[in-house]
C-alpha positions, 0 to 999 in steps of 0.5 A: 621345541624341535629343529623341525618347530623351528624351521616349519616357524622360519618359513612361515615367517618367511611367508608373512614378510612380506605383510607383517611387518612391512606393508603393514607398518608402511599402510599405517604409518603413510596410511594418506598414500596408501588411500591415494593409492587406493582409489586408483580404483576405489575413486570415492575414498570412504571406498579406498580408506575400507579397502586400506583397513582391510588390509590392514586386517588382512596384513594383521590377523592372518598374517599371526595366524599363518604364524603361530597355525592358529586357524592357521588355513582359513588365514592362508586362504584368505590371504591368498586369495588377497595375492592374487586380488592385488595382482588382478588389481594394482599389477594390471601389466595387460593395461599399460600397451607397452609391454610387447613393444618395450621389454624395460617398460611398465608393462613388463615390470609389471608382469613380473610383480603379477607373478610374484603375486600369483606364486606368493599365493599360490605357497599360502594354499599350500599351508590349506591344502597341505604336504600330507596328501590330504588335500581339502579335506581337513579345510572343509571339515574345518575350516578355523582348526589348526594345521598344528605346524609345529607338532601339537596335537590336542 
Protein backbone atom coordinates (compact mmCIF):
# COMPACT_ATOMS: atom_id res chain seq x y z
CA UNK A 1 0.00 0.00 0.00
CA UNK A 2 1.40 3.39 -0.97
CA UNK A 3 1.80 6.32 1.38
CA UNK A 4 -0.96 8.16 -0.50
CA UNK A 5 -3.32 5.19 -0.05
CA UNK A 6 -2.54 5.08 3.67
CA UNK A 7 -3.32 8.79 3.99
CA UNK A 8 -6.62 8.30 2.14
CA UNK A 9 -7.48 5.38 4.46
CA UNK A 10 -6.71 7.43 7.58
CA UNK A 11 -8.74 10.41 6.32
CA UNK A 12 -11.71 8.24 5.35
CA UNK A 13 -11.65 6.46 8.68
CA UNK A 14 -11.43 9.85 10.38
CA UNK A 15 -14.66 10.83 8.63
CA UNK A 16 -16.54 7.76 9.85
CA UNK A 17 -14.89 7.48 13.29
CA UNK A 18 -17.85 9.14 15.00
CA UNK A 19 -20.19 6.50 13.56
CA UNK A 20 -18.02 3.38 13.51
CA UNK A 21 -17.38 2.31 16.20
CA UNK A 22 -18.57 4.94 18.70
CA UNK A 23 -22.16 5.87 17.79
CA UNK A 24 -22.94 2.37 16.51
CA UNK A 25 -21.69 0.78 19.74
CA UNK A 26 -23.58 3.33 21.80
CA UNK A 27 -26.80 2.43 19.97
CA UNK A 28 -26.07 -1.29 20.26
CA UNK A 29 -25.22 -1.36 23.97
CA UNK A 30 -27.65 1.39 24.94
CA UNK A 31 -30.46 0.43 22.60
CA UNK A 32 -33.29 1.32 25.00
CA UNK A 33 -31.75 4.72 25.74
CA UNK A 34 -31.35 5.37 22.01
CA UNK A 35 -34.98 4.41 21.42
CA UNK A 36 -36.12 6.79 24.18
CA UNK A 37 -34.12 9.58 22.56
CA UNK A 38 -35.64 8.76 19.17
CA UNK A 39 -39.09 8.89 20.75
CA UNK A 40 -38.60 12.61 21.22
CA UNK A 41 -39.23 12.82 17.47
CA UNK A 42 -41.00 9.54 16.68
CA UNK A 43 -43.49 8.92 19.50
CA UNK A 44 -44.59 5.31 18.82
CA UNK A 45 -41.91 2.98 20.19
CA UNK A 46 -41.92 0.66 17.14
CA UNK A 47 -41.22 3.58 14.81
CA UNK A 48 -38.47 4.88 17.12
CA UNK A 49 -36.96 1.38 17.19
CA UNK A 50 -37.05 1.23 13.39
CA UNK A 51 -35.30 4.61 13.19
CA UNK A 52 -32.53 3.41 15.50
CA UNK A 53 -32.09 0.23 13.43
CA UNK A 54 -31.91 2.32 10.25
CA UNK A 55 -29.34 4.52 11.97
CA UNK A 56 -27.31 1.47 12.94
CA UNK A 57 -27.41 0.25 9.35
CA UNK A 58 -26.20 3.60 8.04
CA UNK A 59 -23.51 3.91 10.69
CA UNK A 60 -22.10 0.42 10.17
CA UNK A 61 -22.71 -0.53 6.53
CA UNK A 62 -22.26 2.88 4.94
CA UNK A 63 -19.21 3.62 7.09
CA UNK A 64 -17.67 0.36 5.91
CA UNK A 65 -18.48 1.37 2.33
CA UNK A 66 -16.66 4.67 2.77
CA UNK A 67 -13.59 3.05 4.33
CA UNK A 68 -13.33 0.07 1.97
CA UNK A 69 -14.21 2.00 -1.17
CA UNK A 70 -17.04 -0.42 -2.00
CA UNK A 71 -19.99 1.66 -3.23
CA UNK A 72 -18.31 4.52 -1.40
CA UNK A 73 -20.04 7.32 -3.28
CA UNK A 74 -23.50 5.91 -2.53
CA UNK A 75 -22.49 5.23 1.07
CA UNK A 76 -21.16 8.78 1.50
CA UNK A 77 -24.34 10.19 -0.05
CA UNK A 78 -26.48 8.28 2.46
CA UNK A 79 -24.29 9.37 5.39
CA UNK A 80 -24.43 13.00 4.22
CA UNK A 81 -28.23 12.79 4.23
CA UNK A 82 -28.12 11.11 7.64
CA UNK A 83 -25.99 13.97 9.00
CA UNK A 84 -28.43 16.56 7.65
CA UNK A 85 -31.49 14.67 8.94
CA UNK A 86 -30.06 14.21 12.43
CA UNK A 87 -29.11 17.91 12.52
CA UNK A 88 -32.66 18.98 11.68
CA UNK A 89 -34.35 16.42 13.92
CA UNK A 90 -32.13 16.48 17.02
CA UNK A 91 -30.17 19.76 16.97
CA UNK A 92 -33.08 22.22 16.89
CA UNK A 93 -31.28 25.28 18.21
CA UNK A 94 -34.14 27.49 16.99
CA UNK A 95 -36.69 25.77 19.22
CA UNK A 96 -34.94 26.36 22.56
CA UNK A 97 -36.12 29.91 23.14
CA UNK A 98 -32.82 31.04 24.64
CA UNK A 99 -30.68 31.44 21.54
CA UNK A 100 -30.61 35.26 21.61
CA UNK A 101 -31.01 35.76 25.35
CA UNK A 102 -28.41 33.39 26.84
CA UNK A 103 -24.95 32.99 25.27
CA UNK A 104 -24.44 29.90 27.44
CA UNK A 105 -27.90 28.49 26.75
CA UNK A 106 -28.92 25.27 25.13
CA UNK A 107 -29.81 27.03 21.86
CA UNK A 108 -26.22 28.19 21.33
CA UNK A 109 -24.82 24.76 22.20
CA UNK A 110 -27.21 23.10 19.76
CA UNK A 111 -26.29 25.59 17.03
CA UNK A 112 -22.69 24.39 17.14
CA UNK A 113 -23.81 20.76 17.10
CA UNK A 114 -26.13 21.54 14.18
CA UNK A 115 -23.31 23.15 12.23
CA UNK A 116 -20.94 20.26 13.02
CA UNK A 117 -23.48 17.78 11.64
CA UNK A 118 -23.86 19.82 8.45
CA UNK A 119 -20.10 20.23 8.09
CA UNK A 120 -19.51 16.51 8.50
CA UNK A 121 -22.19 15.84 5.89
CA UNK A 122 -20.43 18.25 3.53
CA UNK A 123 -17.21 16.31 4.03
CA UNK A 124 -18.99 13.15 2.90
CA UNK A 125 -20.29 14.98 -0.15
CA UNK A 126 -16.67 15.47 -1.22
CA UNK A 127 -16.50 11.70 -1.65
CA UNK A 128 -19.71 11.80 -3.69
CA UNK A 129 -18.54 14.51 -6.10
CA UNK A 130 -14.83 13.75 -5.90
CA UNK A 131 -12.00 16.21 -6.16
CA UNK A 132 -11.06 15.40 -9.74
CA UNK A 133 -13.26 18.05 -11.35
CA UNK A 134 -15.73 15.48 -12.70
CA UNK A 135 -18.48 16.64 -10.33
CA UNK A 136 -21.59 14.50 -10.00
CA UNK A 137 -21.17 12.73 -13.36
CA UNK A 138 -19.46 9.57 -12.01
CA UNK A 139 -22.01 9.27 -9.19
CA UNK A 140 -24.99 9.78 -11.51
CA UNK A 141 -23.58 7.37 -14.10
CA UNK A 142 -22.79 4.59 -11.60
CA UNK A 143 -23.90 5.46 -8.05
CA UNK A 144 -22.85 2.12 -6.56
CA UNK A 145 -19.44 1.99 -8.21
CA UNK A 146 -16.24 2.46 -6.27
CA UNK A 147 -14.31 5.69 -6.58
CA UNK A 148 -11.17 3.53 -6.24
CA UNK A 149 -9.79 5.59 -3.37
CA UNK A 150 -6.70 3.42 -2.95
CA UNK A 151 -5.66 3.56 -6.60
CA UNK A 152 -6.95 0.14 -7.62
CA UNK A 153 -8.83 0.45 -10.88
CA UNK A 154 -10.33 -2.55 -12.67
